[in-house]
N, C-alpha and C positions, 0 to 999 in steps of 0.2 A: 367419662361416665355417660352412658346413654340415658336419655330421658324419654319416657313413654310419649309417643305422639310427636316427638321432635324429628327434625330432618337436618342433615348436614348441609351447611351453606358454605360454598367455596368462595374464598376471598382472595384478593390480590396478594402477591408475596409481600411479606413484612420483614423489617429488620429490627433487631434488638440492640439498644444502646444503654450505657450507664456512665456515670461520672467516674474518673480514675480512682477516687478514694472511697467509692461505695463498697460495702461488704461483698456484693456480688462480683465486683471487679477484682478485689483482693483475693477472693476464693478461686478465681478462674472460671466461675460458672458462666459468665457473660464476657465474650471477647470484645465486642464492639464498644467503642467509647464515643461520647458526645464530642463533636467537632466544633471549632470556633465559627461564629457567623461570618467572619472575614478571613481571608487567607494571608493577610500581611500582619497578623497579630504576632506577639512574641512567642506564643505557644506554637503557632504554625511554623514560624521560622526555625524554632528549636527542633521541631520534628524534621524539617527539611535538612538542616545541618547534620542531624543524627543519621539520616538515611545516606547522605552524601559521604560522610566520613566513614561510616560502616562499610560502604561499598568500596571506597578507596583502600580501606585497610584489609579487607578479608575476601572480597569477591574476585577470585582469580579469573572467573569467566569474563569479567569486565575490564581486565587489564588490557592495555593497547598491544596490538601485534606489530612488531617492528620487522620489516622485510627489506630486502635489497632489490626490489622490483621482480622478485621471483614469485611463482605460484604458491610455494610453500614458505612459511615464515621462518626467519632465522632465530627469533626468540620472542617470548612473551614476557614483558617487563612490567614490574609494579610501578615504575616511575611514570608520571603523567606527562612530563615534558616531551613534546613531539613537534614535528614540522608545523609551523604556523601558516595560515592562509596568506594570500597576497597582501591583504589589508585587514586590519582590525580596528575597532574603536577602543582606544585607551580611555577608560571611564573616568579618569581624573581622580580627584581626592574627595573624601567624604566631607571635609570642612569647607568645600567650595573654593579653596585657594587656587585649584587648577581645574579648569573646565574639561569636559570630554573632548577628544579630538581624534581625527582619522590618522592612522599610523600605517605607513608602508613597512611591512615586516622584514623585507629584505633577506629572506632565507633563515631567519632566526628560529630557534625552538622555544617552546614554552607551553603554558596552559591557558585555555580560554573557554568561554561559554559561547554557545550558538543559540540564536532565537528562531523558533518556528511559530509563525503567526499568519493571520489573514490581513492583507492590506485593506480590504474593504473598499468603500467608496470615498473615504476621507482623503484629503490631499496629503500625500506622504511627504516626509522630510527626507530628501534624497541627496545623493552626490551626483551632480551633473558634470558635463565637461567644463562648463563655465564656472561651476562652484567648487571644483575639486581643490583648488589651492586654498579657498576659504575653509573647507572642511579640515584641511591639514592644520590650520591655525587654531581651530576649536569652535565650539558652539555650546550653548547653555542647555540645561535639562528642560527648561521651559519651551525651547524650540522643538523638542522631540514629541512625537505622538505618545500618548499615554502608555501604550503597550511597550514601546521601546524604553521609555523612561522607567517603567516598572522593572523591565529586564535589567537595567543598569543597577537598580536597587538590589535585586536578587543576586546579580553577579558580585556586587560589593559585599553583600552579606555572606556569601560563600568563600570570601577571601581571594577571589580572582580579580585580575586587573584588566582583562581584555574580553571583549564581546564582539561576536560576528553577527551583523544584521545585513541582509541582502540589499536593502534600499540604500544603505550608506557605503557598504564595502564593495559593491559592484557599481561601476560608473554607468548610470542610467543614460540612455541615448547613444552610447558608444557600442555599436554592434560587435566590434572586434573584442572589446573587453567583456561583453556579455557572453560571447562564444567561448572565450577562454575560461572565465570564472564559472559559468554554468556547467562546464565539463568536469569541474573539480568537486562537485557536491559530495561524492563519496569520501574524499579527503577531508572536506570542511566539516561535515557532520560526524564522520568516523573518527577523526582525531580530536574533536571537541571533548573536553573533560566532562561536560554536561550540556544537554540541550534543554532550554527553557521553552516550554510549549504553552502558549496562550490558548488553551484548548476550548474554553467556553466563549471566546471573544470572536464576534463576527467582523469586527472592524479594528483598525489600528488605534482608534480613539477610545475603545472600550477598556483597555488595560488588561493586565494579568489578574489583578485582585478584584474580581467581580463580586458583587454582593450575592451571597448564596443562601439557599434554603437549608437550614440546619435540621438535624433529626428531631429537635424539640418542637419544630413547627408542625402543628396538627398531629402531635403524638399523644399516646395514651400511657400514663404511668401505671405500673403494676408493682405491687409489693410481693416479694418472694423470699423464702427461707433459703439460706446457703446450704449447699450439699454437704459441707464438711463441718458445719457448726449450727448452733441455733440462732445465729445472727440473721437479721432481716435486712434486705436491701431493696432498692427501687430501680427497676429497669423501665425503659421507655420504648414502646412499640410504635414505629412509624412506617409509612409507606416506603417500599423499596423501589428506587428509580430504575432498577435493572441490574444486571451483572456488571462487573467492572468493565469488561470488554464492550458491552452494549452501551454503557455511558460514554466511554471514550470514542467508540466507533461512530456513534450518532452525533457527535459534537460538531459545531461549526468548523473547527479547524480540520477535522478528519473527513470533511466533505471536499476539501481542496486537494487537487491532484498532486501538486508539488510536495505536499506534506506526507504522502505515503512513504517516499524514499527517505525523507528526513527522519521519520519515526523508525523505520526498519534499520537504517544504517547507524543511528545514534547508539552509543554504548550505554548511556544513562539519559533518562528524560524525567523531568519533573512536570507533570500535567497540572495546570491550574484549571480544574474542571468546574462545572456548575455547582456541584454539591460539596466537593472537598478536593484536596490535593491527592494525586496519585503518583507514586514513584514507580518507574519502569526501567529495569536494567536487564542484563543478560541472565541474571540469576532468578529474578522473580518480579512480580508486580505487587506493590504494597499500597494500601489506602490509609488515609489519615485516621480513619476510625478503627484501625487495627487489623483489617482484612489483609491476608497474605495469599497470593496465588502463585504457586511454584511453577506451574507449567507456562510455557510461552508458545506463541503461534509458530507454526513450522517454518515460514519464510524467514523470520528473524533468527531462529535457532540455527538453521542450516547455513546461513551466511557467515557464521563465526566459527573459527577453528576450535577443535577440542584442545583445551589448554594443557592437558596432561600428555596426550599421545601425539598431538599434531596431525591427527588423522583428518584427511579431507572427506567431506561427504561425497558420495558417488555422483556421477553425472546424472543418473536417473533421478536421484533425490533432489539435486539442484534444479533440474528441469521441472520436476513436479512442483517445487516451490515457486519457480518462476511463473508457472501457469496460474497458481493461486494468487500471486501478486498481481498479474495482469488482469485477472477477473475482478479483483477488488479495485484496482486502479481505474478500470473502464467505467466504474459507477461514480467516479468523482468528477468534480467540475474543474475546468480550466478557463481562465479569462481569455487567453489567446489560443486559438485553434492550432497554431504552429508550434505550441509547446508540447504537443502530444508525446513526441519521442524525447525531447530534452528533459521533460519533467520526471522521467523514469530512467534517465541515462546513468545516474549514479549507481543505481542497483545493477543495471546492465554491465557497467564497468567492473563492479565487484565480482559478478559471476564470471566474466571473461578472465579476470585475474585468477579466480579460484580454479577454473576448469580448462582454460586455454581455448574455449569454444569460440567460433566465429559468429559475430553478431550480424544480423541481416534485418534491419528496420523493424525490430520487435520480435523477430524469430531467431532461431539458432541453426546454423548449418548442420550441426551434429544431431539435431532433432528432426531433420527432414527425412522422408516426406510427411511423416505423421504430424509434425507441427503445423502443417497447412490445414488441419481439420478443425480449427476453431470455429465457433458458430456465434452468430448474433443472438442475443438472448431475447430480443424484442420486448423488453420491459419498458418502464416509464422513461421518458427522456429521449425517445427515439428522434434522431435528427439526421438531416441530409448534409453531406459535406459539399460546400460550394467551391472550395479551392483544393486542388490536388495537394496531398500531404504525404502519401506513402503509396507503394504499389498495392494493387487490389488484393494480392495474396497475403497482405499483412493486416492484422486486426487494427493497426494504427490508421488504416485508410478510412475508418468509419467512426462516427460518434455514437455514443449510447453504450449500454452494457453488453459485454460479450462473455461467453463461456470459453475461456482460453483452452481448456482441455477439450471441450466439445466432443466430437466423435473420436478424437485421438485416444481418449480414455479406453474405448473399446478396442481400438486397433492395436494398442501396445499389449493388450491382454490376450490376443489371439494365441491359441495353443499351438497352431501350426499355420505359418504363412505360406500360401500357395503361389501368390503372385504379388508383385510390388513395383510401383513406379520407380524408375531409376533417375536420380538427379544427375544431369549432365553438367550443368553449371548454375551458379547462383551468384549474382553480383549486385552491389548497391553503390551508387555514386553519392557521396556526401555533399551537403549544401554549405557546410562550414567546417570549422576546425574540430568540432566535437565528433570523435569517431562513433559515438553512440547517440548522436543528436539528429538534427534535421537531415533529410535526404532529398536529393534532386531527381533521382531516377532509380529504378531497380527492376530486375527481371530474373525469372527462374526458368530454365529450360530443362525439360525432362522427357524421358521416353516412357510411354504408357499406353494403355488401351483406352479407346473412346467409343462411345455409342450414344446415339440419340435416344432420349426418353421423354415421357410425358407424365404429367401429374393429374390427380383428380381435380375436379372443379372446386371442391370445398375442402377445408381443413378437417382434420380428424375430429369427430364428435362422439360422445358417449351418451347413452340413455340412462338417466338417473331416475328410474321409476316413473317415467312419463314426462320428465323434464330433460330436454336435450340442450347441451351447452358445449362450447369449445373448451377443451382441456389442454390444448397445445397449440404451438404456432407452426407445426409441421403440416405440409401437404403430403398425402400418400403418393408414392411413385407407383405407376401402373406398368405391368408388362404388356406384351403384344396381345394378350387375351383380355386385357382390361382388369386384371386382378392386382390388388395391392401387394407389392413385394418389398416395401420399405418406405422411408420418409425423406423429405427434402426440406431444409430450412434455408430460405433466401436471405441475403444480406440486406442491410438497410439501404435506402436511397434509390431503390428501383421504382420507376413510375408505375409499373405493373408487373407482377410476377408472371413470367412467361409460362404458357401452357405446355410447351415442349422446349427441350434444351439439350445441350451436349453434356455428357457425364464423362469425367476423366477418372479412371480407376486408380486410386492411391494404393490400396492393398486389398487382398482377398485371402481369407483363411477360415479355419474352423475354430470355434470356441471350445472350451474344455468340455462342454456338453455335446460337442459334435455338430453344432449348428453352423451353417455357412454364413459368412458375413462379407459383404463387399462395401468398402468405404470409398466415397467418391467426392470429387470437387465438381461443382456445377460451373461451367464456363460459357462465355459468349465471345463472339468475334470482337476484337478491339478495333479502334480506328487505325491503329498502326498495322500495316499490311502483314498478314501471317501471324499476328499475335492475338492472344486471348486475354480476357479479364475474368477474374473470379467473381461469381454472383451468388454463390451459395455452397452448401455442403449437404451430404446425405449418406444414406446407407441402403443396401439391398440385401435380401435374404435368399436370393437364388443366383445362379451363375449366369448373370445377364451378359457377361462379356466373353463367353466361351468361344464364340466364332469370330471374335474381333482380333485384328492384327495390331501390333504396337506401332505407334507413330511418335514423332518428335513434336512436342508442344512447348511453346514459349508463352509464359503468363507475365503480364506487366501490371 
């Protein structure tokens, strides 16, 4: 109702809650319910067990896929027993008569939980070469970091006997064991019956059961009549922390690089977040307060088979999802720079199995040459790589956020391609046993047109009614007459962006509107004789390469 002289005041989003036995809840008028102040309460555990058993019983999307090493599954089975990892923690008995101990699984099948968490700065309890035999004999819960100890409690509550924790199930300090086990992350998290995610915890000492802010904190009670009767109930209005995905994506755990693949690959995850528990599986995402979100993010959805028809997603769909994954991954943190490729290798392994595509240090042979058109986003966290990690043509060669689609998004939508670089060879030499992990060298040789170009002195600026400011990180590319004909984005790590540079034409064509587009790599001579390095990417709107002959270029 309008009030004379009043004005509408916009407020932050709010959320409505009520107690389960309130008339507004029983009538269905208000879905949200008040959550417990701690996540290890009987009510919270009951909710978790209900989610878990409902999923086990009826979510066909979440049943494990059994295959014989083929790209297509042989069957989807309701049974949870599957191949066990190399090692697991046997969590012992609840009465304390048997302590937890490390167990060599020896090819057995069974059910287990996996833990996704941040190590943080606390001293971890690990399995080392010299402590391996002691771990087989057992250890007490008091010796474990709180997060791992809480995970044991959750595993036991769910009726499972085994738990996978990286610090204990991978022999730390043994590079061969690390190479073998880190290459199996798609199996470890993909076969786990459930993944326990310490989503709100920054450190292994924080635990899963963090003290949380309940909806009743700083809430306003409101009395309201039910829609289907004259009964009156009470609902509570409190500040909304954000959408489910915002809360999860901004959490400490989901800032960690390794945890992206752990989340995408897992069939079921229980998130112990700052405000409440969240259940995430292939069917939906559910919150402890009653919120249900049916849609899932595209990368998670496309990496799982259609449980009815066994239809594979198309290669184009999988590649699009890969680029979304890489863009998200590039914004996350890694403790070790050398983990850039290993920490996403589980996802790469799954895509290779699904499609048969050839992996090349973060790119795919079947996605070339357009896959070379990724671009540095030049956002916060820009860093320079001090140690070689990947070829310059791979996004894995730089730190900081990247747009993996980059100019590829425009190239693949060209209505008519008039010219395209031809890939003659592409090879990568591995640095270890993981075919999707660290690399020692790599090069791509192609035939394409090249031409020297120059940029404007300043980046593009726009006049906002008398105030001029930068709106992009692109430099205009100039033609021979000094007119702007496109943009160039340079990669991170350059001491100074060159004023003139070599452009390698990746493709040329017309858009559906009939406009000409040329998409190019910016290259520079490498220290290796006759080879080049990638230093940027860009596009042009005129036929800049019309008079140029093709030549063979090798990029390292």
